[in-house]
Phi, psi and omega in degrees: 000336188288347178265009179267154179221154182233131181234128169242124178219167182163178180291161175305133178089003181283338181111001185299322180292320177299317180296312181300315179296322175300312182296323179298324180284334182268329187235097183295347179288342179275148176222130182294127175274115183277122179278158172262146179210159174258357181287161181292143179287135174278158185305326184275358185262155180232135176297134179083355173247310180268314180207164163263107182276116184242153171288164176303320182293317178298317181297312179300324178294320177294325173300309179302325181274004179058045183264359184253142167285322176204152176202159176197162172268096186291313178229154184310117180080357182251101182264145174223150178195165175252116180283138174303321181298334179291316178294321176297319179302315182291314179302325180296339179265004184058034175246173183252124178294136171239130185252144173235097187232163169287174191292314181298317177295322178296319178298320178295316181293321178301315178296322183291319187256347178040240190290350179278001187240134167273120183242123184233128177261123181256130180226149174282160177295327180215154179298327178299324178296321180295314178304313180298322180292320180292321177296320182294339177293328184057036178246000188247142167279167179301319180292316180293326178299311182298322178297317181292324179292317178297317178297320180296320177304315178294312183299325179300333179288350180262000187304328183284358176272001179251150185295329183223147176235135173242122175268111187273081176266322179230114189299321181299314180294320179299318182296316178298319180293318177298317176303312183297321178298313183292315181300316178298314182298320182275350184071031180260140177253000000 
């Protein structure tokens, strides 16, 4: 079981983070894979719990040193990536990494780990739902919101490249479906 990995990805506001946090509370065998980013830390976030917040220089050095499984510039000047050391950290605890990534990062990880990974694409029922969810966060400027919506439109076109799709219309139902998928993949009852 220790060579398995679980991935939830989708556009910002799709509900993937809520799903991952729910699964972490239900299945102690899972351990959250903390991504690295150059974006500014939000008031509610903690270094080493939510993200590894790095300077642009630190991030670029890790790229040069081949320390990432995947990385990308998600938004202009905003880099995100999965450190190889993070998967090693989780594996050393005999737990299974669970990833919460954007679509491009998810596709890279899916290629890297192939059949050892449960890959799930989370999508809103409609783009308008996504806009509403992003607005309710109150963390976006009008400009950043529009960038996220444009990116989400593109990301939704990649949904068929994932083994499973969850349409997040009702969060309670989505959580139950996600639990079932993960438990079946891990062989947990």
